[in-house]
Structures are given as structure tokens and as C-alpha cells.
VEXDREN-2710 file (C-alpha; in Angstrom, 1 decimal):
% VEXDREN-2710
k/r/px/py/pz
1/MET/4.6/-29.6/-15.1
2/ILE/1.6/-31.9/-15.0
3/GLY/1.1/-31.4/-11.2
4/THR/1.4/-27.6/-11.4
5/ALA/-0.8/-27.1/-14.4
6/ILE/-3.9/-25.0/-13.7
7/ALA/-6.9/-27.3/-13.6
8/GLU/-9.8/-25.4/-12.1
9/LEU/-10.8/-21.9/-11.0
10/HIS/-13.5/-21.1/-8.4
11/ALA/-14.7/-17.6/-7.5
12/TRP/-17.2/-15.9/-5.3
13/GLU/-18.2/-12.5/-3.9
14/ALA/-16.6/-11.8/-0.5
15/LEU/-16.8/-8.7/1.6
16/ASP/-13.8/-6.3/2.2
17/SER/-13.2/-4.3/5.4
18/ARG/-15.6/-1.6/4.3
19/GLY/-18.4/-4.1/3.8
20/ARG/-18.2/-3.9/0.0
21/PRO/-18.0/-6.9/-2.2
22/THR/-14.7/-8.0/-3.7
23/VAL/-13.5/-10.9/-5.7
24/ALA/-12.3/-14.1/-4.1
25/ALA/-10.8/-16.9/-6.1
26/GLU/-9.3/-20.3/-5.7
27/VAL/-6.9/-21.7/-8.2
28/VAL/-6.7/-25.5/-8.2
29/LEU/-3.7/-27.3/-9.8
30/ALA/-3.7/-30.6/-11.4
31/GLY/-1.7/-32.2/-8.6
32/GLY/-4.3/-31.0/-6.1
33/ALA/-2.6/-27.9/-4.6
34/ARG/-4.9/-25.0/-4.0
35/GLY/-4.3/-21.2/-3.7
36/ARG/-6.9/-18.8/-2.5
37/ALA/-6.8/-15.0/-2.8
38/THR/-9.3/-12.3/-1.9
39/VAL/-8.3/-8.9/-3.4
40/PRO/-8.5/-5.4/-1.9
41/SER/-10.0/-2.2/-3.2
42/GLY/-8.9/1.4/-2.8
43/ALA/-10.9/4.5/-1.8
44/SER/-8.4/7.2/-3.0
45/THR/-7.8/5.7/-6.4
46/GLY/-5.8/7.4/-9.1
47/ARG/-7.3/7.7/-12.5
48/HIS/-4.3/5.8/-14.1
49/GLU/-4.9/2.7/-12.0
50/ALA/-6.0/-0.6/-13.4
51/ARG/-9.8/-0.6/-13.4
52/GLU/-11.8/-3.0/-11.3
53/LEU/-15.2/-4.2/-12.5
54/ARG/-18.3/-3.3/-10.6
55/ASP/-21.9/-4.4/-11.4
56/GLY/-23.7/-1.1/-10.8
57/GLY/-27.4/-1.2/-10.1
58/THR/-28.9/-1.5/-6.6
59/ARG/-27.1/-4.4/-5.1
60/TYR/-24.6/-3.2/-2.5
61/GLY/-25.1/0.3/-3.8
62/GLY/-23.7/-0.7/-7.2
63/TYR/-20.5/-2.2/-5.8
64/GLY/-21.4/-5.8/-6.5
65/VAL/-18.8/-7.9/-8.4
66/ARG/-20.9/-10.7/-9.8
67/ALA/-19.8/-10.0/-13.3
68/ALA/-16.1/-10.0/-12.3
69/VAL/-16.6/-13.3/-10.5
70/ALA/-18.2/-14.8/-13.6
71/ASN/-15.2/-13.6/-15.6
72/VAL/-12.9/-15.6/-13.3
73/THR/-14.7/-18.9/-14.0
74/GLY/-15.4/-18.0/-17.6
75/GLU/-13.0/-16.2/-19.9
76/LEU/-10.1/-16.1/-17.5
77/ALA/-10.4/-19.8/-16.6
78/ASP/-10.4/-20.6/-20.3
79/ALA/-7.3/-18.5/-20.8
80/VAL/-5.1/-20.1/-18.1
81/ARG/-6.4/-23.6/-17.8
82/GLY/-3.6/-26.0/-18.6
83/LEU/-0.8/-23.4/-18.1
84/ASP/2.0/-24.2/-15.8
85/ALA/1.4/-22.1/-12.7
86/THR/5.1/-22.0/-11.9
87/ASP/5.4/-19.7/-14.9
88/GLN/3.9/-16.6/-13.3
89/LEU/4.9/-14.5/-16.3
90/GLY/3.1/-16.8/-18.6
91/VAL/0.0/-17.0/-16.4
92/ASP/-0.2/-13.2/-16.1
93/ARG/0.4/-12.7/-19.8
94/GLY/-2.5/-15.1/-20.5
95/LEU/-4.8/-13.1/-18.2
96/ARG/-3.8/-9.8/-19.8
97/GLU/-4.4/-11.2/-23.3
98/ALA/-7.8/-12.5/-22.3
99/ASP/-8.8/-9.1/-21.1
100/GLY/-7.3/-7.2/-24.1
101/THR/-7.3/-3.7/-22.5
102/ASP/-4.5/-1.7/-21.0
103/ASP/-6.3/-1.1/-17.8
104/LEU/-7.9/-4.6/-17.4
105/GLY/-11.3/-2.9/-17.4
106/ARG/-13.1/-5.3/-19.7
107/LEU/-12.9/-8.4/-17.4
108/GLY/-11.9/-6.4/-14.3
109/ALA/-8.5/-5.9/-12.6
110/ASN/-10.1/-7.3/-9.5
111/ALA/-10.9/-10.6/-11.3
112/VAL/-7.4/-10.7/-12.9
113/LEU/-5.5/-10.1/-9.7
114/ALA/-7.4/-12.7/-7.8
115/VAL/-6.3/-15.3/-10.3
116/SER/-2.7/-14.0/-10.4
117/VAL/-2.3/-14.1/-6.7
118/GLY/-4.2/-17.4/-6.3
119/SER/-1.8/-19.0/-8.8
120/ALA/1.2/-17.9/-6.8
121/VAL/-0.3/-19.2/-3.6
122/ALA/-1.1/-22.5/-5.2
123/VAL/2.4/-22.9/-6.5
124/ALA/3.9/-22.3/-3.1
125/ALA/1.5/-25.0/-1.7
126/ALA/2.5/-27.4/-4.4
127/GLN/6.2/-26.8/-3.7
128/GLY/5.7/-27.1/0.1
129/LEU/7.1/-23.6/0.6
130/ALA/6.0/-20.5/2.3
131/LEU/4.8/-17.9/-0.2
132/HIS/7.7/-15.6/0.6
133/ALA/10.2/-18.4/-0.3
134/ALA/8.3/-19.3/-3.4
135/VAL/8.4/-15.8/-4.8
136/ALA/12.0/-14.9/-3.8
137/GLU/14.9/-14.6/-6.1
138/PRO/17.2/-17.7/-5.9
139/GLY/19.6/-17.3/-3.0
140/ALA/18.1/-14.1/-1.7
141/ARG/17.8/-13.8/2.1
142/PRO/14.3/-12.9/3.4
143/LEU/14.0/-9.3/4.4
144/LEU/11.5/-8.2/7.0
145/PRO/10.3/-4.7/6.2
146/LEU/10.3/-1.5/8.1
147/PRO/6.6/-0.8/8.9
148/MET/4.9/2.5/8.3
149/VAL/1.9/2.6/10.6
150/ASN/-1.2/4.7/10.3
151/ILE/-2.0/6.8/13.4
152/ILE/-4.2/9.7/12.3
153/SER/-6.3/9.8/9.2
154/GLY/-8.2/12.3/7.1
155/GLY/-9.0/12.6/3.5
156/ALA/-10.9/9.7/1.8
157/HIS/-10.1/7.4/4.7
158/ALA/-11.9/9.4/7.4
159/GLY/-14.7/11.5/5.9
160/ARG/-12.3/14.3/4.9
161/THR/-12.1/15.7/8.4
162/LEU/-8.6/16.7/7.3
163/ASP/-7.4/17.3/3.7
164/VAL/-4.2/15.3/4.2
165/GLN/-5.0/11.6/4.1
166/ASP/-2.7/9.9/6.7
167/PHE/-0.1/10.7/9.3
168/LEU/2.0/7.6/10.2
169/ALA/4.6/6.5/12.6
170/VAL/7.9/5.1/11.4
171/PRO/9.9/3.3/14.1
172/LEU/13.4/4.3/13.0
173/ALA/15.4/3.0/16.0
174/ALA/13.6/-0.3/16.6
175/GLY/15.9/-3.2/16.4
176/SER/13.4/-5.8/15.1
177/PHE/10.1/-6.0/13.4
178/ALA/8.4/-7.1/16.7
179/GLU/9.8/-4.1/18.5
180/ALA/8.8/-1.8/15.7
181/ILE/5.2/-2.9/15.9
182/GLU/5.1/-2.7/19.6
183/TRP/6.4/0.9/19.4
184/CYS/3.8/1.8/16.9
185/ALA/1.0/0.3/19.0
186/ARG/2.3/2.5/21.9
187/VAL/2.3/5.6/19.7
188/ARG/-1.3/4.9/18.6
189/ALA/-2.4/4.5/22.2
190/GLY/-0.5/7.5/23.3
191/THR/-2.0/9.6/20.5
192/ALA/-5.5/8.5/21.5
193/GLU/-4.7/9.6/25.1
194/VAL/-3.5/13.0/23.9
195/LEU/-6.7/13.5/21.9
196/ALA/-8.8/12.5/24.9
197/ASP/-6.9/14.9/27.2
198/ARG/-7.7/17.7/24.7
199/GLY/-11.4/16.9/24.7
200/LEU/-11.3/15.6/21.2
201/PRO/-13.4/12.5/20.3
202/VAL/-11.4/9.4/19.5
203/ALA/-14.3/7.1/18.7
204/LEU/-14.1/7.6/15.0
205/VAL/-11.8/4.9/13.5
206/ALA/-10.8/5.5/9.9
207/ASP/-10.8/2.9/7.1
208/GLU/-7.3/1.7/7.9
209/GLY/-7.7/1.6/11.6
210/GLY/-6.2/5.0/12.4
211/LEU/-7.8/7.7/14.5
212/GLY/-10.0/10.2/12.8
213/PRO/-10.3/13.3/15.0
214/VAL/-11.7/16.6/14.0
215/LEU/-8.8/19.1/14.2
216/PRO/-8.6/22.8/13.3
217/ASP/-6.2/22.3/10.5
218/ASN/-3.8/19.8/8.9
219/ARG/-0.7/20.9/10.8
220/SER/-2.5/20.2/14.1
221/ALA/-2.3/16.5/13.3
222/LEU/1.5/16.7/13.4
223/ASP/1.4/18.4/16.8
224/VAL/-0.9/15.7/18.1
225/LEU/1.3/12.9/16.7
226/VAL/4.5/14.3/18.1
227/ALA/2.8/14.5/21.5
228/GLY/1.6/11.0/21.0
229/ILE/5.1/9.7/20.4
230/GLU/6.3/11.5/23.5
231/ARG/3.3/10.1/25.5
232/ALA/4.5/6.6/24.4
233/GLY/7.8/7.3/26.0
234/LEU/9.7/7.5/22.7
235/GLN/11.8/10.3/21.2
236/PRO/10.4/12.0/18.1
237/GLY/13.0/12.0/15.3
238/THR/15.6/9.8/16.8
239/GLU/13.4/6.8/17.7
240/VAL/10.2/7.4/15.8
241/GLY/9.8/9.5/12.6
242/ILE/6.6/10.7/10.9
243/ALA/5.4/9.8/7.4
244/VAL/2.7/11.9/5.7
245/ASP/0.4/10.7/2.9
246/VAL/-0.7/14.0/1.5
247/ALA/-2.8/12.4/-1.3
248/ALA/-2.8/15.7/-3.0
249/THR/-4.8/14.4/-6.0
250/GLN/-7.8/14.2/-3.7
251/PHE/-7.9/18.0/-3.2
252/ALA/-6.5/19.2/-6.5
253/THR/-9.1/21.6/-7.9
254/GLY/-7.7/22.9/-11.1
255/GLU/-4.5/23.3/-13.2
256/GLY/-1.9/23.3/-10.5
257/GLN/-4.3/24.5/-7.8
258/TYR/-5.0/22.8/-4.4
259/THR/-7.9/23.7/-2.1
260/LEU/-7.7/22.9/1.6
261/ALA/-11.4/22.5/2.5
262/ALA/-10.6/21.7/6.1
263/GLU/-8.8/25.1/6.4
264/GLY/-11.7/27.3/5.2
265/GLY/-11.0/26.7/1.5
266/ARG/-7.5/28.0/1.5
267/VAL/-6.1/27.7/-2.0
268/LEU/-2.4/27.0/-2.8
269/ASP/-0.6/26.6/-6.1
270/ALA/1.9/23.8/-6.5
271/ALA/4.8/25.9/-5.3
272/GLY/2.7/27.0/-2.3
273/LEU/1.9/23.4/-1.4
274/VAL/5.5/22.4/-1.6
275/ASP/6.5/25.3/0.5
276/GLU/3.9/24.4/3.1
277/LEU/5.3/20.8/3.2
278/ALA/8.8/22.2/3.5
279/SER/7.8/24.3/6.5
280/TRP/6.4/21.1/8.1
281/CYS/9.7/19.3/7.5
282/GLU/11.6/22.1/9.2
283/ARG/9.4/21.8/12.4
284/TYR/8.5/18.1/12.6
285/PRO/10.5/14.9/12.2
286/ILE/9.1/13.9/8.8
287/VAL/11.0/11.2/7.1
288/SER/8.6/10.4/4.2
289/ILE/6.1/12.3/2.1
290/GLU/3.7/10.5/-0.1
291/ASP/1.8/12.0/-3.1
292/ALA/3.0/15.6/-2.3
293/LEU/1.4/16.8/-5.6
294/ALA/-1.4/15.5/-7.8
295/GLU/-1.0/12.5/-10.1
296/ASP/-0.3/14.4/-13.3
297/ASP/1.4/17.5/-11.8
298/TRP/4.8/16.5/-13.1
299/VAL/6.1/20.1/-13.0
300/GLY/5.1/20.4/-9.3
301/TRP/6.6/17.1/-8.6
302/THR/9.9/18.2/-10.1
303/ARG/9.9/21.2/-7.7
304/ALA/8.9/19.0/-4.8
305/THR/11.8/16.7/-5.5
306/GLN/14.3/19.6/-5.5
307/VAL/12.9/21.4/-2.4
308/LEU/12.1/18.4/-0.2
309/ARG/15.2/16.4/-0.9
310/GLY/16.5/14.7/2.2
311/ARG/13.1/13.0/2.7
312/GLN/11.6/9.9/1.1
313/LEU/9.4/11.3/-1.7
314/LEU/6.9/8.5/-2.3
315/GLY/4.9/8.3/-5.5
316/ASP/1.5/6.5/-5.2
317/ASP/-1.0/8.1/-7.6
318/LEU/2.0/9.5/-9.5
319/PHE/3.3/6.0/-10.4
320/VAL/0.3/3.7/-9.8
321/SER/2.6/0.7/-9.8
322/ASP/2.9/1.2/-13.5
323/PRO/6.3/0.4/-15.1
324/ALA/5.9/3.1/-17.8
325/ARG/5.0/5.9/-15.3
326/LEU/7.9/4.8/-13.1
327/GLU/10.2/5.0/-16.1
328/ARG/9.1/8.5/-16.8
329/GLY/9.8/9.4/-13.1
330/ILE/13.3/7.9/-13.3
331/GLU/14.1/9.8/-16.6
332/GLU/12.9/13.1/-15.2
333/GLY/14.4/12.6/-11.8
334/VAL/11.1/12.8/-10.0
335/ALA/10.6/11.4/-6.5
336/ASN/12.9/8.8/-5.0
337/ALA/10.5/6.1/-3.8
338/VAL/7.6/4.0/-5.2
339/LEU/4.5/2.8/-3.4
340/VAL/3.6/-0.6/-4.8
341/LYS/0.0/-1.8/-4.8
342/PRO/-0.6/-5.0/-6.8
343/ASN/-4.2/-4.1/-7.4
344/GLN/-3.2/-0.8/-9.0
345/ILE/-1.6/-2.7/-11.9
346/GLY/-3.5/-6.0/-11.8
347/THR/-0.9/-8.8/-11.8
348/LEU/2.0/-9.9/-9.6
349/THR/4.3/-9.9/-12.6
350/ASP/3.8/-6.2/-13.2
351/ALA/4.0/-5.3/-9.6
352/ARG/7.2/-7.2/-9.2
353/ALA/8.6/-5.5/-12.3
354/VAL/8.1/-2.2/-10.7
355/VAL/9.9/-3.3/-7.5
356/ARG/12.9/-4.5/-9.6
357/ARG/13.1/-1.5/-11.7
358/ALA/12.8/0.9/-8.8
359/HIS/15.7/-0.9/-7.0
360/GLU/17.8/-0.8/-10.1
361/ALA/17.3/3.0/-10.3
362/GLY/18.0/3.5/-6.6
363/TYR/14.4/4.2/-5.7
364/THR/13.1/2.7/-2.4
365/THR/9.9/0.7/-2.4
366/VAL/7.0/0.4/0.0
367/LEU/4.6/-2.4/-0.5
368/SER/1.1/-1.2/0.4
369/ALA/-2.4/-2.5/1.3
370/ARG/-5.6/-0.6/0.4
371/SER/-8.3/1.0/2.4
372/GLY/-10.7/-1.7/1.5
373/GLU/-8.8/-4.8/2.7
374/THR/-9.3/-8.5/3.5
375/GLU/-8.0/-10.9/6.1
376/ASP/-5.5/-12.3/3.5
377/ASP/-1.9/-12.1/4.5
378/TRP/-0.2/-12.7/1.2
379/LEU/1.0/-9.1/1.0
380/ALA/3.3/-9.7/4.0
381/ASP/5.0/-12.6/2.3
382/LEU/5.4/-10.6/-0.9
383/ALA/7.2/-7.8/1.1
384/VAL/9.6/-10.4/2.6
385/GLY/10.2/-12.4/-0.6
386/TRP/10.5/-9.4/-2.9
387/ARG/12.7/-7.5/-0.3
388/THR/10.7/-4.3/-0.7
389/GLY/12.3/-2.9/2.5
390/GLN/9.1/-1.1/3.7
391/ILE/5.5/-2.0/4.1
392/LYS/2.3/0.1/4.8
393/VAL/-0.9/-1.7/5.7
394/GLY/-2.7/0.6/8.0
395/SER/-2.8/0.9/11.8
396/THR/-2.4/-1.7/14.6
397/THR/-6.1/-2.2/15.0
398/ARG/-8.7/-4.0/12.8
399/SER/-8.2/-7.6/11.8
400/GLU/-7.6/-7.0/8.1
401/ARG/-4.6/-4.9/9.2
402/THR/-3.3/-7.1/12.0
403/ALA/-3.5/-10.1/9.7
404/LYS/-0.5/-8.7/7.8
405/TRP/1.4/-7.6/10.9
406/ASN/0.8/-11.0/12.5
407/ARG/2.1/-12.8/9.5
408/LEU/5.3/-10.7/9.6
409/LEU/5.6/-11.4/13.4
410/GLN/5.3/-15.1/12.7
411/LEU/7.9/-15.0/9.9
412/GLU/10.4/-13.1/12.1
413/SER/9.9/-15.7/14.9
414/GLN/10.2/-18.6/12.5
415/LEU/13.1/-17.4/10.4
416/GLY/15.2/-16.1/13.3
417/GLU/18.8/-15.6/12.1
418/GLY/17.8/-16.7/8.6
419/ALA/16.3/-13.3/7.9
420/ASP/17.3/-9.7/8.0
421/TYR/15.3/-6.7/9.3
422/ALA/15.5/-3.6/7.1
423/GLY/15.0/-1.0/9.7
424/ALA/15.7/2.7/9.0
425/ALA/18.2/1.7/6.4
426/ALA/15.3/1.1/4.1
427/LEU/14.7/4.8/3.8
428/PRO/16.6/6.6/1.0
429/VAL/18.9/8.3/3.4
430/GLY/18.4/6.3/6.6
431/ARG/18.2/8.3/9.8
432/GLU/19.9/11.2/8.1
433/ALA/16.4/12.0/6.8
434/VAL/15.6/13.5/10.2
435/ARG/17.0/16.8/11.2
END
């Protein structure tokens, strides 16, 4: 234990992909091993998420994190110094107890997560292991995830040119991770060509590297994406499916009401929004729908789960990687998949608990990056080691996105026959999800 005891913590302000400050930390173990982590930040955040700490004031428009950085080297360091970093549960418990709030808002979820991840990275270094191997269950084979790749964006990721946040490509028939990424790169390029042919500007790149065109309505993005898949020389539905991140919380305007500002202020109730999504599923090869209803519209979600069955129904704002909210979903039979974002819950222990519980209950899991990302690639290793089956980090452009894809490409090359590729089987009903 002596060599793996936490000895020192360093922290500093770093910049994320939107040019906003975030917390970076380095955990130094007694034996000399070091682990660095720079944490992400979301734009479309649910109100039940763990709360990051921002400084306010004029620096960086109020987004500074000097207080959170000071908390890493102050109270959090005092709480974990001397703890055995190989005991991730013990380290994360110490971090939570030091903060003392449910949402980690006193010291900052951004500060806490930086230490949590940094500790795991340091342990892997001390053990001479890749991070995916260090976090894996004993005897578990590495599993390369099915990628879900952003092609067209709206909502909070692209200036709300569309109400729906993201339209993504899912390479169903690809036989390897490398082939899957190549197909998605072709789809993005093909979609850009389709937009250019139609006289629509493609210069706007959204937060996660997707295209941010101005389109007449939300459904038009699906028409463009299908055309983009075909332009790429791939078959919509059989080879490449579509995932939609509705992010309905972002345009929920009242009790069970949803206003589509990009469609002239059209107002739908929950049933109307579900019916709209169902009509999309009848016409387009949609295999996954994320946040179909708002974060607390449990009644609407129940209807969505009934009406949209046969697709992956993915809870992001609904579950916020929170074990308690996931448990409610399981008990009420709501959704069938969980988006897992470590910074939504604040520690690796809690994020992993959500993955485990979801799998026990038959829910699929998608490990996800955030719109404000960093060049760190630890998320890729977590997906492989935790066997999440799916991953969503953005598009095939922008270095904070490609860092994760490149790490997965490296792992596939290095592991060879020693790893499996999840493919379409990672979806709740595999290829049967496509009509």
C-alpha cells in the first residue's frame, strides 16, 4: 500500500474545447506514479446533475474555476492524502465526505472528478497497466464499443438552429471499430456534400464537431442525413442507422409542454412529441432516441417507452448517471438504456455503479463525453474496461473528439484478438431495431 498511497495533489485551470476554464489535476502517489485528469463540462446540463463550481465575476465571463482548483489542493487533498489509491471506492467516499453535499456543489463536482479520475490513472501507472486493464473486472475481456457519431447538431450545441440537439450515425454493419469510424467519417463528409449541393452553408461547426446547418425544420435534418449516408456509398438502415438526441428538456416550456422554436413556435404536449418521434421512426432508420421527453416528465417517458419500443430509448437528463434515478426508471419500466457521463455524478465509483446496475437490469449503456471537452482520452479506456458496449464523444473532427477515437483505434490495434468489438449487438435489439 505504501507505494500506492496518495502523497500529493496538484491542480490548475485549463481550457476546454469551448475556451472555458476547467479543472486539471495531478495525483502523485508515494511510489512516484502520477495520474493527470482534465475534466469536461456540459452545455445542455440537467438540473439534477452534480454541480460544478464556477467563480463568477468578470474573469472568463464568470466561468473561472480558481476556487475549485484551490479546493483540490486544499480540502480535497487533506481528505485523501494517505489513502490507498487502489481503493477507488475509499478515495471517492473520502471526496464525497469532504464536500458534504449531495450534488458536490460546495467544493465542486469538477474538482472532485479531477481527483477521482486522476487517482485511477495514477494507479494504472503504478501497476504498469493501461487504464482499461486497471479498471476492468478480473478476467473480463476488453470490449471495444459501438460508436455513435455526431453528424448534424442543433440545440445548445449549435446556437439552437434546430430544436433537436444532435443527429448521429450508428455504423451497424461495420465489422470492427476501425471500419466503424471510417464509415462515420465518410457519412460526415457525404452529409457536408449534400448540404453544399443544396446551397446550405457548412462552415458552422457545432460544439462537438458536427455540422450546424440552418434547416427549415427538425425533420429536414433526417432527410439530409439519410442522403449523406447514401452519398457515402452506404445503405441507410442495414449498414448505418441514425441516433437522435432530442434533448427535450431544452425546449420544454411548461407542464408537459414542448415548444419547437425552429418551427415557428409549434407547441406539442408530451403525447404529441412522442407521436412526432414515432412518425420519424416509421420513415427513417432510427435505432436510438435520447431524451425523448424532459428530465422530470416521467409520465411522458412512460408513454414514450410504450410507443417507441423497438428502439434504444436512452436516458441522459432523465437519469443523469445517478443510481437513484436509474433505480426509479427500472422500477417504473422507463427507457431501456442509460447515457453515462462521469461528470454528471462526480466520481468514477458512482458512474461505474450506474453501468453495473444498468447491465443487471438489462439496460444498455452508452459512455459519453460532453460538449466542453478536453484532449484527455481516459473516457475511451473506461468504455473498454467497463464494457459499456457503446460510446458517444462527438464527431470525427476536432482534436478533443478525435483523441478518444484515436485511443480506441490504438487499443483495437494493440489488443487484436484479445478484445471483442461490440457492434450492433450493443443495441437493445441489435439490428432488429431497424425496420
